[in-house]
C-alpha positions in Angstrom: -87.7 267.0 253.8 -91.2 267.5 253.6 -93.5 264.3 254.7 -92.5 261.1 256.0 -89.3 259.2 255.6 -91.4 256.1 254.8 -93.5 257.8 252.2 -90.2 259.1 250.6 -88.8 255.9 250.3 -92.1 254.1 248.9 -92.1 256.8 246.2 -88.6 256.6 245.1 -88.1 252.7 244.9 -91.6 252.6 243.2 -89.9 254.9 240.2 -86.6 253.0 240.2 -88.5 249.7 240.1 -90.3 251.0 236.8 -88.1 253.5 235.3 -84.3 252.1 236.3 -81.8 251.9 232.9 -80.9 248.3 232.4 -77.2 248.4 232.8 -75.3 245.4 232.7 -74.0 245.8 236.3 -77.8 245.7 237.6 -78.2 242.4 236.1 -76.3 240.6 238.8 -75.4 240.5 242.4 -71.9 239.3 241.7 -69.7 241.1 244.1 -67.1 241.0 241.8 -69.0 242.9 239.0 -70.8 245.2 241.3 -67.3 246.0 242.9 -66.0 246.6 239.0 -68.6 248.8 238.0 -68.4 251.0 241.2 -64.7 251.6 240.6 -65.1 252.2 236.8 -67.8 254.5 237.3 -65.7 256.9 239.8 -64.6 260.0 237.6 -66.4 258.4 234.6 -69.9 258.8 232.9 -72.2 255.6 232.6 -72.1 255.8 228.7 -68.5 256.4 228.5 -67.7 253.7 231.1 -70.4 250.8 230.2 -68.3 249.7 226.8 -65.1 249.8 229.2 -66.4 247.8 231.7 -68.2 244.9 229.3 -64.7 244.8 227.6 -62.8 244.4 230.8 -64.9 241.6 231.8 -64.5 239.7 228.6 -60.4 240.3 229.5 -61.1 239.5 233.2 -64.3 237.4 233.8 -63.4 236.7 237.4 -61.8 238.1 240.4 -59.5 235.1 240.0 -58.8 236.2 236.3 -58.0 239.9 237.4 -55.7 238.6 240.2 -53.6 236.1 237.9 -52.9 239.1 235.5 -49.7 241.1 234.9 -50.2 244.8 236.1 -49.5 246.1 232.7 -52.1 243.9 231.0 -54.8 245.5 233.7 -53.7 249.2 232.8 -53.9 248.2 229.0 -57.5 247.1 229.2 -57.7 250.3 231.6 -56.0 252.6 228.9 -58.5 255.5 228.2 -60.3 255.6 231.6 -57.6 257.8 233.3 -57.4 258.0 237.0 -55.0 254.5 236.6 -54.6 254.5 240.4 -58.3 252.9 240.4 -56.8 250.3 238.1 -53.7 249.6 240.4 -56.0 249.3 243.2 -58.3 247.1 241.5 -55.7 244.7 240.8 -53.8 245.1 244.4 -57.5 244.3 245.9 -57.7 241.2 243.8 -54.7 239.6 244.8 -55.4 240.4 248.5 -58.8 238.9 248.4 -57.6 235.8 246.6 -54.6 235.7 248.9 -56.3 236.5 252.4 -60.0 235.9 251.8 -60.3 232.7 249.6 -61.6 234.7 246.8 -64.5 236.3 248.4 -65.2 239.6 249.3 -66.0 240.4 252.8 -69.8 241.4 253.2 -69.5 244.5 255.6 -68.9 247.8 254.6 -66.3 248.5 257.3 -64.3 245.5 256.5 -64.4 245.9 252.9 -62.9 249.9 253.4 -59.7 248.0 254.6 -59.0 246.9 251.0 -57.0 249.3 248.5 -59.0 252.3 246.9 -62.0 251.1 248.6 -63.7 254.4 250.3 -67.0 254.5 252.3 -68.9 255.5 249.4 -67.8 252.4 247.7 -67.9 250.2 250.5 -71.6 251.1 251.3 -72.5 250.6 247.2 -70.9 247.2 247.4 -72.2 245.8 250.5 -75.7 247.1 250.0 -76.2 246.3 246.4 -74.3 243.0 246.1 -75.0 241.9 250.2 -78.2 243.8 250.9 -76.2 245.2 253.9 -78.0 248.4 255.2 -74.9 250.6 254.1 -75.5 254.3 253.0 -73.8 256.0 249.8 -73.2 259.4 249.3 -71.5 260.4 245.8 -72.1 263.6 243.7 -75.6 262.4 242.8 -76.5 261.9 246.1 -75.3 265.1 247.8 -77.4 266.7 244.9 -80.5 265.4 245.9 -79.9 265.4 249.6 -79.0 269.2 249.4 -82.3 270.1 247.7 -84.7 267.6 249.1 -83.5 269.3 252.6 -82.7 272.9 251.2 -79.2 272.9 252.5 -77.8 276.1 251.7 -74.1 275.7 253.1 -71.4 274.3 250.6 -71.6 270.7 250.5 -68.1 270.0 250.1 -67.4 271.2 253.7 -66.5 268.9 256.0 -69.3 269.1 258.5 -71.6 269.6 255.7 -70.6 266.0 254.0 -70.8 264.6 258.0 -74.6 266.0 257.8 -75.3 264.6 254.5 -74.0 261.2 255.5 -76.2 261.2 258.4 -79.0 262.1 256.4 -78.6 259.4 254.0 -78.0 256.9 256.6 -81.5 257.8 258.3 -83.3 258.0 254.9 -81.7 254.6 254.4 -84.9 251.6 254.5 -84.1 248.2 256.1 -85.6 246.4 252.8 -84.0 246.9 249.7 -81.1 249.1 250.7 -79.2 248.4 247.5 -82.1 249.6 245.2 -82.7 252.5 247.5 -79.0 253.8 247.2 -78.9 253.2 243.5 -82.2 255.0 243.0 -81.0 257.8 244.8 -78.3 257.9 242.1 -80.5 257.3 239.3 -82.6 260.7 240.9 -79.3 262.5 240.5 -78.1 261.4 237.3 -81.4 261.7 235.4 -84.1 263.9 236.9 -82.2 266.0 239.9 -79.5 267.1 237.6 -77.1 269.9 238.5 -78.4 272.3 235.8 -82.4 272.5 235.3 -83.7 269.8 237.3 -87.0 267.9 235.2 -88.7 268.9 238.8 -91.9 267.8 236.8 -91.1 264.3 236.5 -89.7 263.9 239.9 -91.1 260.8 242.0 -90.3 262.6 245.4 -91.1 266.3 244.3 -93.5 266.5 247.1 -90.9 265.9 249.7 -88.3 268.4 248.2 -87.8 271.6 250.2 -86.2 273.4 247.3 -88.7 272.8 245.5 -91.2 274.1 247.8 -89.4 277.2 248.0 -88.4 277.8 243.9 -84.6 277.1 245.0 -83.6 274.2 243.4 -81.8 275.7 240.5 -79.5 277.5 242.9 -78.7 274.4 244.8 -76.5 272.8 245.9 -73.8 275.5 247.0 -70.0 274.6 246.9 -67.1 276.6 247.5 -64.9 278.6 245.0 -62.7 276.3 242.7 -59.1 277.9 242.6 -57.9 278.3 238.9 -56.4 275.0 237.0 -52.7 275.4 236.5 -51.5 275.1 232.9 -48.0 273.7 232.0 -46.0 273.7 228.8 -44.9 269.9 228.5 -41.9 269.3 225.9 -42.0 265.4 224.6 -38.8 263.7 222.7 -39.8 261.1 220.2 -36.6 259.8 219.8 -36.2 257.8 216.9 -33.4 255.4 215.8 -33.5 252.4 212.9 -37.5 252.5 212.8 -37.8 252.5 216.8 -38.8 255.2 219.3 -37.7 255.1 223.0 -40.3 255.1 225.3 -39.7 254.7 229.4 -42.4 253.0 231.7 -43.5 255.2 234.7 -42.8 254.0 238.2 -45.9 251.9 239.7 -46.7 254.4 242.3 -47.8 257.8 241.9 -49.7 259.8 238.8 -49.9 257.7 235.7 -48.0 254.9 237.3 -47.0 251.7 235.2 -47.9 253.4 232.0 -45.6 254.0 229.3 -44.6 257.4 227.7 -42.2 259.5 225.7 -39.0 261.2 227.6 -39.8 265.0 228.4 -41.1 267.3 230.9 -42.2 270.7 232.1 -40.7 273.9 230.5 -38.7 275.7 233.0 -38.7 279.7 233.2 -36.6 281.1 230.4 -36.2 278.0 228.4 -36.8 277.1 225.0 -38.2 274.1 224.0 -34.8 272.9 222.5 -33.2 274.0 225.8 -35.9 272.0 228.0 -36.0 268.8 225.6 -32.2 268.7 225.6 -31.9 269.2 229.6 -34.7 266.6 230.4 -33.3 263.8 228.2 -30.0 264.4 230.1 -31.8 264.4 233.2 -34.0 261.3 232.6 -31.8 259.1 230.6 -28.2 260.5 230.5 -28.0 261.1 227.0 -27.4 264.0 224.3 -29.8 264.4 221.3 -30.2 266.8 218.4 -34.0 268.3 218.3 -35.3 267.7 215.1 -38.7 269.4 213.8 -42.1 269.7 215.7 -44.3 266.4 215.0 -47.5 267.6 217.3 -48.7 270.0 219.8 -51.6 268.3 222.0 -53.5 269.8 224.7 -55.1 267.4 227.2 -56.9 268.5 230.6 -56.4 266.6 233.7 -58.4 266.7 236.8 -56.2 269.5 238.6 -54.4 270.6 235.8 -53.9 271.3 232.3 -50.9 270.5 229.6 -49.9 271.2 225.8 -47.5 268.7 224.8 -45.1 269.7 222.4 -43.6 266.6 220.4 -40.6 266.9 218.7 -38.7 264.4 217.0 -35.3 263.7 218.3 -32.4 261.6 217.3 -29.5 260.3 219.8 -26.0 262.1 219.5 -24.2 260.3 222.4 -24.6 258.0 225.3 -26.6 255.1 226.1 -30.1 255.5 227.6 -30.2 254.9 231.2 -33.7 254.6 233.4 -33.0 257.2 235.7 -36.7 258.5 235.9 -38.2 255.4 234.8 -38.3 251.7 235.7 -37.6 250.5 232.6 -37.1 251.5 229.1 -37.5 250.2 225.4 -36.9 250.6 221.8 -40.4 249.8 220.2 -41.5 250.5 216.1 -44.8 252.7 215.9 -46.5 249.1 215.2 -45.8 247.7 218.9 -47.4 251.1 220.4 -50.7 249.2 221.0 -49.2 246.7 222.7 -48.2 249.2 225.3 -50.4 251.1 227.8 -49.8 254.9 227.4 -51.5 257.7 229.1 -54.5 259.4 226.9 -52.5 262.8 226.2 -49.9 260.4 224.3 -52.7 259.0 222.0 -53.3 262.4 220.8 -50.2 262.3 219.0 -49.2 258.6 218.5 -50.8 258.4 215.3 -48.6 261.3 213.9 -45.6 258.9 214.4 
């Protein structure tokens, strides 16, 4: 970094004082609201997450209200945001805080990290913003800013480089207004020091930036090469009986835990869609089905893989459905779909049922 640390801090904080976006979680020091925003904005853009944040608070305005809720109600409120482990951990943390901490958040980053789903970044954000504790944060935006400010050419996702970035963030953190400084670093990365074509002309700390001085800003930061994202063909059985469809609740732990879904699974090598549906329903439910017409083909992308959902209307030929792959089964009408939290991929074909 060029220039003094103090000059960098002052320039960044002065910019943040005048240019910070007016976001609802910045209008409060309430640790519950700060914590909720940090969990919700992991893997979610600010513009997408803001309406969810406001709706979630209307439904669960306090930590106590969240702790008292059923998990399914929390998942339903979270529906569409994805990464549902965040919601389950949010709920678990609320209950732990009510039962073991008297409804209060611990005020140190170290203690915050003992709670479910709170890692080093989230702990630093909550501690610094809600409690003015000098705890650093390093998220994707901060990594990018630090890599450019210091002209770091090594891949920023390497463990040794990540450790270096945390050390740098700690050294840069001022004793006064640590929460504002952390938010300013994230704001700078989100709005000015963007991944592509950074707006260096508007940057309040341009004169401190080694990458800008060397005309390297658009080539940094470097990351290790990503692996190819796998794609899976999935068959889905919309089993219909007397105006109702059969849905199952996924186990609370694991991928998409606690959400409801239609029976089905991945296509095995050499299988037709019809063969896969018959096999999946036999394995998951212990029933025999008749496969009818194709209802929908829906494509959906998760973080580490992509799927194509092939949805078929099916009827029950023999057997009584038993919850073998699910914790619970229910027959529901299409009018009742809104009462259940479904994965986002399912929402792409629900209207067609």
